[in-house]
C-alpha positions in Angstrom: 7.2 -151.6 -145.1 8.5 -155.0 -144.1 9.4 -157.7 -146.6 9.4 -161.4 -145.8 10.7 -164.0 -148.4 9.6 -167.6 -148.2 12.4 -169.6 -149.6 13.2 -173.3 -150.2 15.2 -174.8 -153.0 13.3 -178.1 -152.4 10.0 -178.5 -154.0 7.0 -179.5 -151.9 8.2 -177.8 -148.7 5.0 -175.6 -148.5 6.3 -172.2 -149.5 3.0 -171.1 -151.1 1.0 -172.3 -148.1 3.1 -170.4 -145.7 3.2 -167.2 -147.8 -0.5 -167.0 -148.4 -1.5 -167.8 -144.8 1.0 -165.2 -143.4 -0.4 -162.6 -145.8 -4.0 -163.3 -144.7 -2.9 -163.1 -141.1 -1.5 -159.7 -141.8 -4.7 -158.6 -143.5 -6.8 -159.8 -140.6 -4.6 -157.7 -138.3 -5.6 -154.7 -140.3 -2.3 -154.5 -142.2 -2.1 -153.7 -145.9 -0.5 -156.9 -147.3 0.9 -157.9 -150.7 2.1 -161.2 -152.0 4.6 -161.0 -154.8 4.6 -164.2 -156.7 7.9 -164.8 -158.6 7.3 -168.6 -159.0 6.6 -169.3 -162.7 4.0 -171.9 -161.6 1.9 -168.9 -160.3 0.0 -171.1 -157.8 -0.5 -168.3 -155.3 -1.6 -166.0 -158.1 -4.3 -168.5 -159.0 -5.4 -168.6 -155.4 -5.5 -164.8 -155.4 -7.7 -164.9 -158.5 -10.2 -167.0 -156.7 -10.6 -164.6 -153.8 -13.2 -161.9 -153.5 -11.2 -159.6 -151.2 -8.7 -157.0 -152.1 -6.4 -157.6 -149.1 -4.0 -159.2 -149.5 -3.2 -158.2 -153.1 -1.3 -160.8 -155.2 1.1 -159.6 -157.9 2.8 -162.0 -160.3 6.1 -160.7 -161.7 9.3 -162.2 -163.0 12.2 -162.0 -160.5 13.8 -159.3 -162.7 10.9 -157.0 -161.8 11.0 -157.7 -158.1 12.9 -154.5 -157.0 10.6 -152.2 -159.1 7.5 -154.0 -157.7 8.7 -153.5 -154.1 9.2 -149.8 -154.8 5.6 -149.6 -156.0 4.5 -151.3 -152.8 6.5 -148.9 -150.7 5.0 -145.9 -152.5 1.5 -147.3 -151.9 2.2 -147.6 -148.2 2.0 -151.3 -148.0 2.7 -152.7 -144.5 3.9 -156.2 -145.3 5.2 -157.9 -148.5 5.5 -161.7 -148.7 7.6 -163.0 -151.6 6.6 -166.5 -152.8 9.6 -168.0 -154.6 10.3 -171.0 -156.9 12.2 -174.2 -156.0 15.4 -175.1 -157.8 15.9 -171.4 -158.7 19.0 -170.1 -157.0 19.3 -166.8 -158.9 15.7 -165.6 -158.3 15.8 -166.9 -154.7 19.0 -164.9 -154.1 17.3 -161.8 -155.6 14.4 -162.3 -153.2 16.6 -162.9 -150.2 18.6 -159.7 -150.8 15.3 -157.7 -150.8 14.0 -159.2 -147.6 14.1 -158.2 -144.0 13.5 -161.8 -142.9 13.5 -165.2 -144.6 11.3 -168.1 -143.6 12.3 -171.5 -144.8 9.6 -174.2 -144.7 11.0 -177.7 -144.0 9.2 -181.0 -143.6 10.3 -183.1 -140.6 12.7 -185.6 -142.2 16.4 -186.2 -142.5 16.1 -185.8 -146.3 14.5 -182.4 -146.0 17.1 -181.2 -143.4 19.9 -182.1 -145.9 18.0 -180.4 -148.7 17.7 -177.0 -146.9 21.5 -176.4 -146.8 21.5 -174.8 -150.2 18.7 -172.5 -149.1 20.6 -171.5 -146.0 23.7 -170.8 -148.1 21.6 -168.3 -150.1 20.5 -166.6 -146.9 24.1 -166.3 -145.7 25.2 -164.9 -149.0 22.4 -162.3 -148.8 23.3 -161.7 -145.1 19.6 -161.8 -144.0 18.2 -163.3 -140.8 16.4 -166.6 -141.4 14.5 -169.2 -139.5 13.3 -172.7 -140.4 9.6 -173.5 -139.8 8.6 -177.2 -139.6 5.7 -177.8 -142.0 3.4 -180.7 -142.6 4.1 -182.0 -139.1 2.2 -185.2 -138.1 0.7 -185.3 -134.7 2.5 -187.3 -132.0 5.4 -188.1 -134.3 8.9 -188.7 -133.1 10.1 -187.3 -136.4 9.3 -183.8 -135.2 11.3 -184.1 -132.0 14.2 -185.7 -133.9 14.2 -183.1 -136.6 14.2 -180.2 -134.1 17.1 -181.8 -132.2 19.0 -182.3 -135.5 18.5 -178.6 -136.4 19.5 -177.5 -132.9 22.7 -179.6 -133.1 23.5 -177.9 -136.5 22.9 -174.5 -134.8 20.1 -173.7 -137.4 17.6 -171.2 -136.0 14.0 -172.5 -135.9 10.6 -170.9 -135.4 9.0 -172.0 -132.0 5.8 -172.9 -134.0 5.1 -176.1 -136.0 2.7 -176.2 -138.9 0.6 -179.4 -138.8 -0.5 -181.6 -141.6 -4.1 -180.6 -141.6 -6.9 -180.9 -144.2 -7.9 -177.3 -143.4 -4.8 -176.0 -145.2 -5.9 -177.7 -148.4 -9.6 -176.9 -148.1 -9.0 -173.3 -147.4 -6.9 -172.8 -150.6 -9.7 -174.4 -152.7 -12.0 -171.8 -151.2 -9.7 -168.9 -152.0 -9.1 -168.4 -148.3 -6.4 -168.7 -145.6 -7.0 -171.1 -142.7 -7.6 -168.2 -140.3 -10.6 -167.2 -142.4 -11.7 -170.8 -143.2 -11.4 -172.3 -139.7 -11.2 -169.5 -137.1 -11.7 -172.0 -134.2 -9.2 -174.6 -135.4 -5.7 -175.6 -134.5 -4.5 -174.3 -137.9 -5.7 -170.8 -136.9 -3.5 -170.8 -133.8 -0.5 -172.2 -135.7 -0.6 -169.4 -138.3 -1.5 -166.7 -135.8 1.5 -167.7 -133.7 3.8 -167.9 -136.7 2.6 -164.4 -137.8 3.3 -163.0 -134.3 6.8 -164.5 -134.4 7.4 -162.9 -137.8 6.2 -159.5 -136.6 8.4 -159.7 -133.6 11.5 -160.5 -135.8 11.0 -157.8 -138.3 10.3 -155.2 -135.6 13.6 -156.2 -133.9 15.3 -155.4 -137.1 14.1 -151.8 -137.1 
């Protein structure tokens, strides 16, 4: 079983969007996938309630029950677990980080967001877990994307070689209880999430 935590101490970065779409990508690749929602807002749990499919399974638990829940997943031969975390919650984020094989940190392309991710990176370093930044809500043909990537490179912060665009399909798919790969199988968002999933798979396999 591989565990991927989606972390960001900043609100509005897109943790839930990334977590649910990666879990759907895993399920479409015939992997038994679970999302563990430790965010008290339970946004991803509400999305799970609106689905009519068993895979991925969404489980809402307090962070204190995370380890036990992961053991249940392991005993049930789950392939992938994605942990959706809360912003501004260092203790629960650290608990998730310590249980993860890989951490993905969503970040919008702006100087403010780059500055805000440092506290999340500090959590990753304390937990001693491999992490990558993924640029999210990227506008097409924007210099901000290039400038943000250059700034991250200068700071020697590892980034995913895939950007997630600001597309209406990400919003519409959630309202339908779907991931974008289900909602728009011919769209650019499909390719973005599929490429991000492939990157995640490659990273967790390299850890084995």
